[in-house]
C-alpha positions in Angstrom: -4.1 17.4 1.2 -2.9 14.7 -1.1 -5.4 11.9 -1.8 -4.0 8.4 -1.6 -5.3 6.7 -4.8 -4.8 3.2 -3.3 -7.0 4.2 -0.3 -9.7 5.5 -2.7 -9.6 2.3 -4.7 -9.8 0.1 -1.7 -12.6 2.1 -0.2 -14.5 1.8 -3.6 -13.8 -1.9 -3.7 -15.1 -2.4 -0.2 -18.3 -0.5 -1.0 -18.9 -1.9 -4.4 -18.4 -5.4 -3.3 -21.3 -4.9 -0.9 -23.4 -2.6 -3.1 -22.5 -2.9 -6.7 -25.0 -0.2 -7.7 -23.4 2.5 -5.4 -23.2 5.9 -6.9 -20.0 7.9 -7.4 -21.3 10.1 -4.5 -21.5 7.1 -2.3 -18.0 6.0 -3.4 -16.6 9.5 -2.6 -18.3 9.4 0.8 -16.9 5.9 1.6 -13.4 7.1 0.7 -13.8 10.2 2.8 -13.3 12.6 -0.1 -15.5 15.0 -2.1 -17.2 13.9 -5.4 -15.1 16.5 -7.2 -11.9 14.9 -5.8 -13.1 11.5 -6.8 -13.8 12.8 -10.4 -10.3 14.3 -10.6 -8.9 10.8 -10.1 -11.6 8.9 -12.0 -13.6 10.6 -14.8 -16.6 8.4 -14.2 -17.8 5.0 -13.1 -16.2 3.2 -16.1 -12.8 4.7 -15.2 -13.2 3.7 -11.6 -14.2 0.1 -12.5 -11.2 -0.1 -14.9 -8.9 1.0 -12.1 -10.5 -1.6 -9.8 -9.9 -4.2 -12.6 -6.2 -3.3 -12.6 -6.2 -3.7 -8.8 -7.9 -7.0 -9.0 -5.5 -8.3 -11.6 -2.6 -7.2 -9.5 -4.1 -8.9 -6.4 -4.6 -12.1 -8.4 -1.0 -12.0 -9.7 0.3 -11.4 -6.2 -1.7 -14.3 -4.9 -0.3 -16.5 -7.7 3.2 -15.5 -6.8 2.6 -16.2 -3.1 1.0 -19.6 -3.8 4.0 -20.9 -5.8 1.8 -22.9 -8.2 4.7 -24.8 -9.7 5.8 -26.2 -6.3 4.4 -29.3 -4.5 1.3 -31.1 -5.6 -1.2 -29.3 -7.7 -3.9 -29.8 -5.0 -1.6 -28.2 -2.4 -0.9 -25.3 -4.8 -4.7 -24.7 -5.3 -5.1 -24.7 -1.5 -2.3 -22.1 -1.1 -3.7 -20.0 -4.0 -7.2 -19.9 -2.5 -5.8 -18.9 0.9 -3.7 -16.2 -0.7 -6.5 -14.7 -2.8 -9.0 -14.6 0.1 -8.2 -10.9 1.1 -9.2 -9.8 -2.5 -12.2 -12.1 -2.8 -14.8 -9.5 -2.4 -13.2 -7.3 -5.0 -13.0 -10.2 -7.4 -16.7 -11.1 -6.7 -17.6 -7.5 -7.8 -15.4 -7.6 -10.9 -16.7 -11.1 -11.9 -20.2 -9.5 -12.3 -18.9 -6.5 -14.3 -19.6 -7.8 -17.9 -18.1 -4.7 -19.5 -14.7 -5.9 -18.4 -14.9 -9.1 -20.4 -16.4 -7.9 -23.6 -14.9 -6.4 -26.8 -11.5 -5.1 -27.7 -10.9 -3.4 -24.4 -10.6 -6.7 -22.5 -7.6 -6.4 -20.2 -4.7 -8.6 -21.2 -4.0 -9.1 -17.4 -7.0 -11.5 -17.2 -5.4 -13.6 -20.0 -2.2 -13.8 -18.0 -4.0 -14.8 -14.8 -6.2 -17.3 -16.7 -3.1 -18.9 -18.4 -1.4 -19.4 -15.1 -4.4 -20.9 -13.4 -5.0 -23.2 -16.4 -1.4 -24.3 -16.3 -1.8 -25.2 -12.6 -4.9 -27.3 -13.4 -3.2 -28.9 -16.5 -0.2 -29.8 -14.2 -2.7 -31.5 -11.9 -4.1 -33.4 -14.8 -0.7 -34.5 -16.1 0.3 -35.7 -12.7 -2.9 -37.7 -12.4 -4.3 -35.7 -9.5 -7.2 -34.1 -11.4 -9.7 -35.5 -13.8 -8.9 -35.1 -17.4 -12.5 -34.8 -18.6 -12.8 -31.3 -17.1 -10.7 -28.8 -19.1 -8.3 -26.5 -17.4 -10.3 -23.6 -18.8 -13.4 -24.9 -17.1 -11.6 -25.5 -13.8 -10.3 -21.9 -13.9 -13.8 -20.6 -14.5 -15.2 -22.8 -11.7 -12.5 -21.4 -9.3 -13.5 -17.8 -10.1 -17.2 -18.7 -9.6 -16.5 -20.4 -6.2 -14.3 -17.5 -5.1 -17.2 -15.0 -5.9 -19.8 -17.2 -4.3 -17.8 -17.7 -1.1 -17.0 -14.0 -0.9 -20.7 -13.1 -1.1 -21.7 -15.8 1.4 -19.0 -14.5 3.9 -20.1 -10.9 3.3 -23.7 -11.8 4.0 -22.7 -13.6 7.2 -24.0 -16.9 5.8 -20.6 -18.5 5.9 -17.8 -18.0 8.5 -14.7 -16.2 7.0 -12.5 -18.9 8.5 -14.2 -21.5 6.3 -13.5 -19.6 3.0 -10.5 -21.6 1.8 -11.8 -24.9 3.0 -15.2 -24.6 1.4 -13.8 -23.6 -2.0 -11.0 -26.1 -2.1 -13.1 -29.0 -0.9 -15.9 -28.4 -3.4 -13.5 -27.7 -6.3 -11.1 -30.5 -5.6 -13.8 -32.9 -4.6 -15.2 -32.6 -8.1 -11.8 -32.3 -9.8 -9.9 -35.2 -8.1 -9.5 -38.2 -10.4 -11.3 -41.2 -9.0 -10.1 -44.7 -9.8 -12.5 -46.7 -11.9 -14.1 -49.6 -9.9 
């Protein structure tokens, strides 16, 4: 029987987003395969996490494409982006806490691509006068990642309704990022 790698990755993502310390045995069980089969696909936890990272980057890039960040107002583009990324939020919350992914020479260039596109969106909002200019696009990008992770965990724990995910993130981020006229 052929093992669907995408199925294994999504099962691992679902488990690790709820239990980041899950063992490879638990990942194999969640995917409905043996530990030996899991190890044939992923030599160890690091290889699995790196594959999940590639999936997370692909999900972010797909959400960016779907959100059309160059169209309409920057605020509307942020709303579309958060809505588009919501299905991958739990995976991103897990990846956001995996420090090994953001250290050293092995840092994936995919994150740099995603970061650059997000920063460009926030910069566009600043240039159009929608967003405050005292908050750098890099900081707004990091704040967005943090809010996505926090909302994913709150939804997963049942403390926040899934239907409120986009609204909560967008309102908090843009409520702090919108340029206010001086009195």
